[in-house]
N, C-alpha and C positions, 0 to 999 in steps of 0.2 A: 504492501500501498505508498502512497504516497505520505510522503513527510510535512504536508501543510504547502508545499508548493504548488500543488494542484491549481487551489484556490488565484492565487499570483499570477500564474501559468496563464490563464484563461486569457486571451486575445491580447496579451500583454504584447507580445510583438510587433503586432500592426499597431497597435496603437500606439507604443513606444515609450509607456508609461512603467513599467516592470522596472526598476533601478536594484537589481537584483544583485548576486556577486560580480557580476561584470561589465555595471554601469548600465550610461544608457543602450540599451540593444538595437536602435534602429542604425549605427552603423557600427554595431560590433557584432560579435558572435551570435546567431542566430539559436543556438542552443546553451545556455547556461550549463555548470561542473554538474549539476545530477542528472543532468535531463542527457547528457552526453552521457555519464556513467549507465543511465536505464539502457540507452541506445545500443551499448557496447555491451551489456547483460544480454538485451535479445538477441542481438546478431552472435553471440558467443551461445547461446543455449538453442539457438538456430541451427548451428553446427556450421558458423562458419569461422575458420582457422583463425588464430592470432595473428597471423601476418598480413589476413585480409581488414579484421577490425578496422582499421583508420580509414580506409578505402569507404568501407561501408559507414562509417559515420559521415565524412564527409559529402557521399550519397545526400545523406538525411537530411544535410544542412543545404548542397545544394537545391536538395528536390523544396526546400521551406523557404528558399530565397527568391526559384522560381516560381513558386504560388504567389507569394508577395508579390514578386514583379511584374506577375503575370495581370496584376487588379483585382484576383479572388481575394474573398476573405479570408484571414487568418484563422485556423484552427481553433475553435475554442475555448482545447485545452492542448498546449504545442508540447506535450509531456504525451499525452495517448497519444495526439496522431504522430510525432516520432516513432513513438514504439511499435506501431501497425506499420507505417514506412519500414522501418526495421525488419519485421517480421517479415514482409512482401518482400526484401529485400534478400533474406538468409533463402526465402525459396528460388528467386530467382537465381542465387548462386549456386544452391544445388541441379537445380535445371542446368545452367551453363555447363556445371561439370560434368553432368552425365550428358550432354550433348557432345564435349568434346572428346569423353572418354570414347562413345561412341563413332566419332571418326576418328581417332585414335586407331580402333579397332578395323574400321572401314579401312583405310589406310594402309594398317599392316595386313589384312588380308589382299589388297592389290599387290601388296610387294613379293608375297609370298607365292609365287607360281606353286605349282604341284613341282612337286620334286621326284624328276626319275630315282633312278639307284643309281649308286657308284661306278656302275659299270655301263649301264647306259649314258650317265652324263660323258663319260671318258668316251666312250665311241663317236656322241655327238659332237666334242671338242676336236677329237682327232675327223671326221670328215668336215666341220668345219674349215679347220685348219689346212687340209688337203684344197679344197673348195678354191678357199682364198689364194690357194699359192698358184691354182691352176686360172684365177683371172689373170689379164692385162693388168698390168703397174697403174693407170690411171684409176680405173675400176676398182681395183686390191683399195689403191690411197681414198680415195671418196668414202668408200664403202667401213673403213678401218674410223677415219675421221668421225665418219658420222652414227655408227654406232657401238663404236668401242671407244671411242672419246667424248662422244655425246653432243657433238657442234652444232647448231644448227647450219642449214644449208646456206644464208646466209655468209656465215663465218666459215666456213669451206671455202666459197668463191674468194672471200677476201683473202684468206689465207695463199691460197692457190693464183691467187689473178686471173679468174676463168669468171665468166658469167655465170648467173642462179641455174640458170636454164640450162647450163652444162655439165654444171655439178649433178642437176636431177637427173636429165639424160643417163650420165654414168652409175647414178646409184639407182634408179629403176635399170638398166642392163644388166648390173651387176649381180643385183637381188635376184632377176628374174636367172641370170646362170648360176648363181648358190643354188635355189631351191630347186631347180632341175638338175643340180649333180645331186641332190640329197634323196631326192624323189631316185633316182638312176641306181645310186648307191643302197636304197630303200633305208633309209637311215630316219626318214619321218616320213 
């Protein structure tokens, strides 16, 4: 329960009549020390980690300032309003955390292709190496730069001093020749 501060907080911020611990609130901090402690407690009880508590308190301050600046009426009980906003921020924090975890899982799944057995990997690597050796030097060069060095077409063209269309043409021809070679050898 609030310790006598609830009545003092009621509408005080908008009217600028509260001269509590921090003085005139019209130009100062919209939350007094007790309200800030309450916001921190609500955030902590809501599961927000200690490292994120200052950000949560700042968000509550920002929302109170935005509310006042937009011309809306100040909350009747700033302390209660701040606690509700802090509770909502805690729920938002958990939603964002879950969303980030799901995104991480999806990205990890994309990075982890189905791994063939060690023997299959060795055969595929050997077949690709032999296929690369059979390609003309210009085609092998653009293929290696594009898929092994992971350079974009524009960068390859700049490095080699040839038009982008030439790089694309060489890539297309090299990929087709390598694919045909791997299919001939029945590797893929």
